[in-house]
N, C-alpha and C positions, 0 to 999 in steps of 0.2 A: 513100645513100637512109636517109629516115626510117624508124623502125622504130616501130609502134604496137600495143600489146597491149590486147585488149578480155577483160576478166574476166567471165564470165556467159554461159550457154547460152540465155538465154530470148529472147522477142521485141525487147527493147530491144537486146540484143547484136547479133541478127540485123539488124536496123535499120541499126545504126551499121556493122556488119561489110559490108553491100552498099552504104552510102553511101561509104565508104572505097574499096571496089574500083571503083567507079563513078569516082571522081576519080582513081586512080592517084598515082603519085608517092611511094607509101609501100608498106612491107613490111609487111601486116596479120598480126597473130597472134590468132586467136580462141581463147581458153581456155574451152571450153564445160562442163568438168566430165565426171562420167561420167553423163550424161544419155543416154538410149537414142537420141534424134533431138534435134540441134542445133536450136535455135530457137522449140521449142514452149513451154518453160517450163511453168509449173504452171496458168497460167489456161487455155491452149489445148491442155493434153494431157488434156482430159476426153475420155472415149468415150461418155458419155451424149447422148442426143438431146435430153434434157431440159434439159440447160445450155445455155441460149440468151445470144448476145451481148446487151447492152444498146445496141448502136448497130445503125442500119439497115445492110442489106449494102452499100448504096450508098457508105456513109460510112467504110467500113472499108478499111485498105489498110497494107501494110508500110513504104511510102516516102512522104515527102512529095510531094504533086501525084499521088498514084497511086491516087486515090479513083475508083471503078469497077472497078479489076482484080480486086478479090475477088468483085465481083458477077460479073465474066465468068467467073471460074474456077468459082465456085458454080454459075453456069448449065450448066456442061459436067458437072456432077457429080450436081446433083440436078434433076428435071423440076420445072417450074412456079415455079421462084424467081423474085420481084419484087425490085425495087430497095428497096422498103420492108420487106422481111421482116427479122425479128429471127432469124438462124441459128443453128445449134448453134456452140459454141466450138470443138469438135473440128474441124469444117469449117474454121474459120479456121486451126487448127493445122496442117491439111493443106496450106492455102494458103501459109503461112510454109515450111513443108517445101519446097515445090515453087519458091518463090521462091529460096531458097538454094541449091538445085540448079541454078536458071537462072543466079544470079548466079557461082557459082563457074564453071560451064561458059563463060561468057562472057569471065569474068577469065582463064581458061586460054588462051583462043582469043587475047585481047589481050595476053598474055604479062605479066599482073599478078601480083605476088609475093605470097602469103599461104599461110598454114598454120593448118589447124585442129588443136587440141591437146585430145584427150578425157581429161584430167586436171585435177583442183582446183588452183588456185592457192593456196599456203600462207602465202607470204611475198613481201614487196617489199623489196628493199635498195637504198637510193640510191648511184648510182656517182659516184666522184669527179669524173668529167669530165661530170656532168650524166645525166639518165636513171635507169632502174632495171633491177635485175635481178630478174626475176620467177621465184620458185622453185615448180616443180611439186612435187604430191605424191609423184611418182616419183624426184625428186630433180635433176630437169634444171633449167636455168637458161636464161631467154630474155632476152636484153638487148633494152631498148625505151627510145626516145625520150620516149615519153609512154603512159601506162596509163589506162584508163578502166574504172571499176567498173559493170557493168551485172548487178548481183546481184539485183535485184527485192527483194521481200520476204523476210525473215529467216525461218528455222524458227520456228513459233510457242513461245511460253513458257506454261506453265500459270500460270493464275491465282494469285495468293498465298493465296488461300483455300482451295487444293485441297490435301488431306491427302496426305501421302507413300503411305498404305496405298491411297487411291484411284486414285493414279497407277500405282501397282505392279498393280491388280487386273486390268488390261486392259480394264475397262468405262470409262475416261476416256480418250477419244480427242483428242489435240493436233491432229492434222492431219486436217481434213475431206476432204481429197481422197485418203486413204488409211484408208478404213474396212474393215477385214478382216471377211469373213463372220463372223456369230455363231451359234454352235450351242449352244443352242437359240436359235430367232430371239427377238431381244427383244420383250417384250410393251409396253415403253414406251420410248421415245427422246426424250431431252431435248437440245435444241440451245440452247446459250449464244451468244447473238446474234441479230439480226434483219436485218443487212444483205444485201448480195448473195451472199456466202459462204454465209450460213445459208439462204438462199432454195434456193440449188442443193444443198446438204446435205439440206433437208427433203424436196425432190423426189427426191433419190435414194434417202431412206430410205422414202419412200411407196412407191417401185417395188419397191425390194429385199424390203420386208418389210410385204405388203399388209394385214396384219392388226395392225401395231403402231399404239398410240397416239402421237401426235406431240405433243411441248410444245417451245414455243420461248419464250425470255424474254432482254429485255434491259432497261437502265433505263427506257426509254420505251416500249418494247413496240410500236416503229413498223417496220413492214416500208418497204422503199423504195416511192416512189410509182410508179404507172403512166405508162408512155409513152402517148402517144395512138396510137391504130391505124394513122393515117396523119401525114405529116409537118405540122407547123403553120405557118401565116403566121407571118413576123417580127411582133415589136412594132413598131408605126410610131414610137414616142419611144425607141426603144432608145439611139440616139446621145446624146440628152440625159440619160437616166436614168445610163449609162455614166459621161459627165462629172460628174455629181454625186456619184456613188459614189466617183469618184477625188479628188473635194474633200474627202470625209469623214475624220474622224480617229479613228473607232471603229466597231467591227463593228455595235454597236448603232444607231448613226447610219445605217450602210449598210442594215441590216434595215428601219429606219424608211422610208427613200427606197423601197425595193423593196415593202414593203406598201402605202405611199400610191400608186405608181404602179398596182398590182395594184387598188387600190380604185377610182382614177380611171378606170380603162379596163376595165369588167366585160365588155365584148364580147372582150376579149384573153385567151386562155389562157394562165395564169401560167406555164405550163412554156416557153413561147416565150420569155418575159420572162427566166427563169431561164437558157435556153440562150444568150440574148444577151449574157449577161455573162460568158460562159466565155472569150472573147479577152483579157478584162483581169483574169482571176482572180489571177493570179500577180502583176500590179502592184498589185492591191488588198491581197494577203497582205503583200508588201514594204513598204508604207505603215504598216503596223502595227507597233507595238513590241512588246516582250515581255510587255507587262501586258496589251494588247489582244488578242495572240493566244491568251494564257491565258484571257481573257474569252471568246473565239469559241469555244475548245475546251471550256469548262465550260458554256456556256449554249446556244450556237447550232449546234454542230457536228452533233448528231444530227439538226437538222431540215435542215440545208443538204445533209447527206449522203443524207438521204431524198428530197429534192426535187432535188438535182443529178444522184445516180448512180441513175436509175430502172431499173424491172425491166420486161422485155418483157411485152405484154399477155397471152401466154399462160402465163407462168410467174405473173402476177397472178392469172389466172384459175383456175389450179390450186390456188393457195393458199386462195383464196377458196371453193372448192369443197370443199375439206378442212375448212375451218372450218365451213361450211353443214352438212356432214355429221357434225359433231361429233368428226370424227377429230383435228383440230388445234386446241390451245388455246394461245393466245399472253397472256403474262403482262409487265407493266412491273414489273420487280422488281431489286432488286439481290442479287447472290450473295454471301451471308456465309460459305458454306462448303461443301465437297463431301468427305463422308466415306464410309467403308464399303468392303467389298471386292466389292461385288455381291450384289444390287442396290445401288446408290449412293443417298446421301441427300443431297440437295441443300437447304441452308439458306437461305432468301430473305427479304428485307423488302419486302413489296408498296409500291409508289411510292403509289397513292393513299390507302391507310389506314393504312401504315406497320407494318400488322400482319406479326409473323413467322410464317413457314408453311415446313413441309418437304415437298419433292417426291421421291418414290422414282422410281428411273428404273434399268433394265437396262442401259441405254448411255448415256452423257452425252457429247456432242461440242462441242468449244471451236471455235466458228465465228465468232471476234470480228473476222476482217478482217485487215489489213494490219499486221504487227508491224515496225518499223523502229528501235526503241530499240536503237542500237548499243552504247550502254554496257553493257547487260546481256547482250548476245548471247555465245554460245558458238561462234559462225562462227570457223573458224580464222584467216582471213586478216584479217577486220575487227577482231577481238580483238588480233592483233599489230599491226595498224596504230596502233591506239590506244596499246598499250604502248610502241610504238617512236617515239610523237609525231609520226607523220605524218599522223594525222587527228585529229579530236576530234568529240564528240557534239553534235549540235545542242541548244540550252539546254532544249527543250521534248521532248527525246527522241522527234523525228519524223524522225531519219536523221542524215546527217553535216552538221557544219558547213561551208558552201561560199559560195563567190562566185556571183552570179546566172548567170554562164557555165557553171557546174558545176565550177570549180576548187575542191578543196577546201582547207579552212584546217587548219594543222598545230596541234599544242599551245600553240603561242607565238600563235596568231591570225593567222599570216602565210599567204600564199598558198603551198602548197606545188606548186612548180612542176612541172608535166607529168603531175599526178596529178587526175583527173576522175572524176565520177559522172554517170551519166544513170538517170532513171526514179525508182522509188520512194525511193532513199535520199535525194532531194532534197526530200522533203516539208516539212521545216523551212524551207527556202530559197523554194520555190515553191509549197507546199501542192497544187495541182493538177498533177502531173507524172506519174501513173502508168498514164494512158489512152494508147491506141494514137495518139490526134491529137496528144497533147502529146508522146510518145516520138518520133514519127517526124520532127517539127519540131525537136526538140532533136538528134536524131542528124543530121539534115542541117545544122544550124547548126554543131554540134561537128566533123563532118567537114570542113567548109570550114575550121574553124580548124586542124585538125591536120594536113591532108593537103596536100602541095604541088599548086599548080595544075597540072593536066596535061591531056591529052586526054579528053574525056569519053566514056566507055563507054555505049552505049545500054542502060538498065537499066530495071526495072518503074517506070512511071510516065512514059516518056518517048514512047509510043505506046499508041494505043487499040486496036491490033491484039491479039486473043488469039494468044499464042505457042504452039505445039504442046507446048513444054516443059513448060507449066504442069499439062497433065495427068498424073496418077501413073501 
């Protein structure tokens, strides 16, 4: 029997774990680390009702083809839920937890072989006859024919401009999801970043410290754009636009096509056009060479991410209300330095005027989004893989170098047989790969590749009937 090890206890790991159990024919080892609950990960462990998904309820699911199952679950838990609602991230975490329980119960009934290991993997050792020995933190070894890294984003690293004194002060927070209670309450909280993570950080800070002044800054000072309240009709010429984009040889040419299409169709909401590009995003990225990718990252990335990864209407309204009240200030500026031991002094250069300024804050939170620069990580397993030559960084520090199917490239640039990644670590190869829609499709495809064909077990996505086991 084939042995497959999944390393990572977040949603990507949960999706692949369930897909492999569904197919059978393999012994599945899910190495989840010391997370309190396997499957929730960072994104869906939030306990705040203000941290909302940026996908409507009907579009969320853990497995490919399971649209609607999260909606059914949510309707059991919360009164008045509709298909178009943007629901709390924590509720989707509850759903993942319930789905994992259901998957394991079904697998046990069907005699499937699996084991969940609540430890970290610290090393992979290639075996002479193929496959790997996965060494766990406690010293145990797990032999696997194939290993999949489902690690999600890496632990955030401080900006290079942050002084050691500031880092040691306790007033500079690297992990926005783990902000400790401050005594006394901060009078001013400064958030570095204006993406989705920064939005949740600001909403949490506003709720936790009602009297605090809030400041957000990033190079462009642009929050994510807002989702429409109701779903939008598709752009009628999407197919022609996508074909034109696939014929482009540079990101600037792609941008011009999109802008022209928007200008030529004023009756169409630009958001539906951007959403219609989603199925070909990975193909567009793979068409670009290293030079074109750098061009995109330098000039267009901020705009693309604001337009593509939009925020729920309720979150956008809350930010707007805080700005109207004068409680939230937003700056387009570059951070030049963070010094002091509290309050901290944040030196910036304003984008519009190039003027230098110093902002004082009792608490500074770094909320700059995903970090997948594996070359600089202190992650025990990943840094060991690089040292052992089993993996190498993406040239643009967007993750690991890999084949389009997720198979890693080793230090010689060759396929590392039997070693795969799924999710955020493949950004350099796929760009758009960290949202649930992409993750669950990748999990389905990878499970087909890795697992021997066998009887299918009825799993989430195979029926529209609400299963009692989904209720906590």
